[in-house]
TITI-182877 format. One record per residue (C-alpha): residue in three letters; y, z, x. Coordinates in steps of 0.25 Angstrom, whole numbers, plus 5000, padded with zeros to 4 digits. Each point is the difference from the previous one (the first is absolute). Example, Ala and Ser with C-alpha at 12.3 -4.5 7.8 and 13.67 -1.06 7.14 Angstrom:
<atoms>
ALA498250315049;SER501449985006;
</atoms>
This chain:
<atoms>
MET496250744956;ILE499949965014;LEU500049845000;GLY500149895009;ILE500949884995;ASP500149865005;LEU501349954994;GLY499749855002;THR500949884999;THR499049934990;TYR499050114997;SER500050155001;ALA498950104999;VAL499850155000;ALA498850085006;ALA499650155002;VAL498950085007;THR499250054988;GLY498850055007;PRO499250005013;GLY499849855000;GLY501449975004;PRO501149934993;THR499949934987;VAL500949894994;LEU500550054986;PRO500049894990;ASN501249974991;ARG499950014985;LEU499449874999;GLY498950035010;GLU500649925011;LEU500050055014;THR501349935004;THR501249994991;PRO500949885001;SER501450055006;VAL500749934988;VAL500950074990;ARG500549934987;PHE501150074992;THR499749974986;SER501250084994;ALA501050105004;GLY499050114998;GLU498749945004;VAL499349935012;ILE498649945003;VAL499450025014;GLY498949925005;THR499149894996;ALA500749984986;ALA501449995008;ARG499449905010;ASP499549914989;ALA501450014994;LEU500649935012;ALA499549874993;PHE500950024988;ASP501050115002;GLN500549995015;ASP501450054996;ASN499550144997;THR498850015010;VAL500150045014;ALA499049965011;LEU500050025015;VAL501050114999;LYS499550065013;ARG500749895008;GLN501350054995;MET499850145004;GLY501150065008;THR501049894995;GLU501150014990;PHE499349914989;ASP500450054986;MET499349944988;ARG500550014986;PHE499050014988;HIS500450024986;GLY501350065004;THR499550105011;THR500149985015;HIS498850025008;THR499850005015;PRO498849975009;GLU499850155001;SER500050024985;VAL499049884997;SER499150055011;ALA500050144994;LEU499549944987;ILE498849945007;LEU499850135008;ARG500150084987;SER498949914993;LEU499150035012;VAL500250154999;ASP499850004985;ALA498749925001;ALA499550105011;GLY500450124991;VAL499149944989;HIS498949975009;LEU500050145007;GLY500450084988;HIS501350055006;ASP501449994996;GLY500750105010;ASP500749985013;VAL499749885008;ARG500049995016;ALA499749875006;VAL499949925013;VAL500749874997;THR499849885009;VAL501149915005;PRO499949875009;ALA500050045015;TYR501349925002;PHE500850064989;GLY501350055005;ILE500750134997;ARG500749944987;GLU498749954994;ARG499350135003;GLU501050084994;ALA500049914988;THR498550024999;TYR500350155001;GLN501050004989;ALA499149924991;ALA498950105002;ARG501050114997;LEU500549934987;ALA498649994996;GLY499850165001;ILE499149995013;GLU500250095012;VAL499749915012;LEU499150065010;GLU500249895009;LEU500549855001;LEU498849945007;SER500049875007;GLU499049914993;PRO499249955012;VAL499850155004;ALA499550034986;ALA499049885001;ALA499550045013;LEU499750144995;HIS499249934989;TYR499349915010;GLY499550135007;CYS501049995012;THR499950155003;PRO499950075013;ALA498650044996;ALA499549864997;ARG500849915009;ALA500550085012;GLY500649925011;ASP500149874992;ALA501249914998;VAL500149954986;LEU500849884995;VAL500350014985;TYR500449874994;ASP500650034986;LEU500449884991;GLY500450054986;GLY500649944988;GLY501450005006;THR500050065014;PHE499349985013;ASP499850115010;THR499250005013;THR499750135008;VAL499350045012;LEU499450145000;ARG499450085011;VAL498950104995;ASP500150125010;ALA499250125001;ASP500850084990;ASP500849904991;VAL500249854996;ARG501349965007;VAL500849874996;VAL500449935013;ALA500849894995;THR500349944987;ASP500749874995;GLY500149924987;ASP500849924990;SER500450064987;LYS500249874993;LEU498649935003;GLY498850024992;GLY499049954990;ALA501149964991;ASP500549895010;TRP498649944999;ASP500150014985;GLU501349935000;ARG499549885009;LEU498849994991;THR500850004987;ASP500949895006;TYR498849925004;LEU499450014986;ILE501349964993;GLU500149885009;SER498649964997;PHE500350014985;ILE501249915001;ARG499349895008;GLY498950004989;ALA500850024987;GLY501550005003;GLU501050114998;PRO499650124992;THR500750024986;ASP500550145004;GLU500150015015;ASP500350155000;ALA498850044991;PHE499149905007;THR500450065014;ALA499750144994;ARG498749964995;THR499649935012;ALA500450125009;ALA499250094992;ALA498749925002;THR500250005016;GLU499450145002;GLY498749964993;ILE499949875008;LYS500250075013;ARG498950104996;ALA499149884996;LEU500249945014;SER499650135007;SER498649994994;ARG499849854999;THR500549885008;VAL500549914989;HIS500750044987;ARG500549914988;ALA501250044993;VAL500449944987;LEU501550004997;ARG500549974986;ASP501349984994;GLY500049964985;ASP499049884999;ALA500049975015;SER499050065009;VAL499749985015;THR498850055008;VAL500450045014;GLU498850015010;LEU500350105011;ASP499250045012;ARG500250105011;ALA500549905010;THR501249974990;MET500350154999;ARG499950015015;GLU501049895002;LEU501050054989;GLY500150145008;ALA499849955014;ASP501450035004;LEU500050144993;VAL498750045008;ALA500749955012;ARG501150104997;THR499150114999;LEU499349975013;ALA501349995007;ILE500450144995;THR498650055004;ARG500249955014;ARG501350065001;CYS499450134996;LEU498949995010;GLU501049975011;SER500850134996;ALA498750085001;ARG499749945014;GLY501350065004;LYS499450144996;GLY498749985007;VAL499149944990;HIS499549875005;GLY499049964990;VAL499450044987;ASP498650044996;GLN500049964986;VAL500949934989;VAL500050044986;LEU500649924988;VAL500850074989;GLY500749954988;GLY499549914989;ALA500549875006;THR499050025012;ARG498949964990;MET500449865003;PRO499049945009;ALA501049935009;ILE500650145004;ALA498750055006;GLU499749875007;ALA501450005006;VAL500050145005;GLN498649985006;ALA500449875007;GLU501350075005;PHE499450135005;GLY498549975003;LEU499650124991;LYS499349994986;PRO500950084991;GLN499550114991;ILE500349984985;VAL499650114990;ASP500750024987;PRO501349945006;ASP500850024986;LEU499650155000;ALA500050045015;VAL501450055000;VAL499950094987;LEU498750065005;GLY500650035013;ALA501250064994;ALA499150094991;ARG499350055012;ARG501350035007;ALA500550074988;HIS498850094999;GLU500050035015;ILE501550045000;ALA499850084987;SER498850075006;THR500450035014;GLY501549975001;ARG499849905011;ALA499649865002;THR499249935010;ALA500849875002;ARG501449985006;SER500949884998;VAL501249945007;VAL501449964998;PRO500049884991;ARG501449945005;SER501050045011;PHE501250094996;GLY501350005008;VAL501550034999;LEU501149904999;ILE501050015012;ASP501349945003;ASP500049945014;SER501350065007;HIS499849895011;ASP500149894990;PRO501449954998;ALA499649934987;GLY499550134994;GLY498549975000;THR499050084994;ALA498550025003;ILE498850084995;VAL499450095010;HIS498650044996;VAL499650145002;VAL498650024993;HIS499249875003;HIS499049924992;ASN498550055001;GLU500450135006;PRO499050114995;LEU500550084988;PRO500650104999;ALA501049945010;ARG501350065005;ALA501049955011;SER501450035005;ILE501149925006;ARG501450045005;LEU501249914996;ALA501550025001;THR501349994993;ILE500849885003;VAL501550044998;ASN500850125004;HIS500250124990;GLN498949944991;ARG499850104989;ARG498849934992;VAL498849915004;ARG499349914990;VAL498550015001;GLN499349874995;VAL498550005001;TYR499349874999;GLU498549954998;GLN499449885006;ALA500049894989;GLY499349895007;ASP498649985006;ILE500650035014;PRO500950115004;SER501449955003;THR501450065004;ALA500749904991;THR500650074988;THR499549884991;ASP498650035004;ASN500050144995;ARG500450074987;ARG500850134998;VAL499250124995;LEU500950125002;ASP501550015002;GLY500850135002;ILE501350055007;LEU500050115010;GLU501350074998;GLY500950115005;LEU499849975015;PRO501050065010;GLU501049905006;LEU499149965012;PRO500349895010;ALA499349864998;ALA498550005005;SER499750144995;PRO498650024997;ILE499349994987;ASP498550044999;LEU499249924990;GLU498650034996;ILE499149924990;GLY498750044995;VAL498949944991;ASP499050084994;THR498649974996;ASP500449944987;GLY501049915007;LEU501250084994;LEU501250005009;SER500950115005;VAL501249995009;SER500950115007;ALA501349975008;VAL500650115008;GLU501350025008;PRO499550105011;ARG501450075002;SER500350044986;GLY498649994995;ASN500449924988;THR498849944994;LEU499749894990;THR498649994993;LEU499549894992;ARG498749974993;ALA499449884994;TYR500050074986;VAL501550035001;ASP500349855001;GLY498849974991;VAL499649884992;VAL500150084987;ASP501150115000;ASN499950134992;ALA500849944989;ALA499249874999;SER498750085001;GLY500450084988;ARG500349884992;LEU498749935004;GLU499250124997;THR500650004986;THR499649854999;ILE498650035004;ASN499850124992;GLY500649934988;LEU499049885001;ALA498649994993;ILE499049945010;GLY499049914994;TYR498849925007;
</atoms>
């Protein structure tokens, strides 16, 4: 099977090109086009993925996992029924459920190759975690494709259709926000600049709305008898309320707790107020992305496209149009990413090449000791920079700092904050190794370092001492999120679980 997969924070989906009409979203076993990215561990040997798992959040939070995508690339172990799970293994269960459903729909149970989408602002660890999750699920990854690029392919931002245009993609999903400027050239679609926030999405609006509803209930009827259960039930109702306010201007929500009930009248103005600062955050990030694009010769955009289910909120389109003076396009925002991913997967499988190029999501550099600082200061010198076209590769010549130095520690860091910084606290280490066996050279002897990032965002580093030729080579998979021993354990865990829906 050749698939496109959108592994989303709140919902996931799978699609494939099944005929001449283009890609089709493949429904899950319940007939739903999108599957809630929620997993419930019902026992040591069984899990439930999807809608039934999401519904269990109201009564079995201790054994149910949601928003796991926000933990990708972190050490966040979870324990259910005596077994330890990671964000990668939980995500693999979601991916496996999608693949199984696709196999039923297509009548195929063989090997699976797929383009899997990731937020454009995902760094090396998050991307590698996604790769590992796909591997655990038995998927051969054709490409980790940035979600805005996938969406642009769905919207028809191809050289044949939009040559010469600059396109702004505003992607507000359930848990992440990305904004990307694309340039549609004569022969490909090129990402000019990208930015985002991996902790900002529709779930934040849900949280605001849940708090507002609970406060309204307390004002009308007092404290609920079981606060946790009432909060879970209220949170479960917020999505329906948001959808209702996307198609009508006023909605009445009835909140019940025992014999008490309170009717809360909500309108679009209330929703706009609840999320005003969140919208402002997205626009600030978008302006920053446009400023970066201006530095690369793009001084304006010809169209704006909205992606992600959260963009169905009318306040989003209103704010984007007011900010940029263009009426944004919005077509199947929930499915745009997965449809674009399927189109890309079909293209790669058919031709071996793709017509869109992405950029480095975050800057990468090396930790250096400053020999001129008597206090022993350190700094990060970035070598490959944010928003450079992929694949990217750059070199820097550094030097030893003491006489007769026989080894050099090479520590590669990735930009952790929104803005590149030389401070170690604003970066996070992603690779670490020792270049050994050096001749006894004087201080200030050269060490040549090369850092490369390929089209999947995966990192490779080489350090060479020119006189001896001694070389240290590091790759992101060497210092991975899931090492070989752990991946074997997790594969056993996944294979030993029965997945229900």
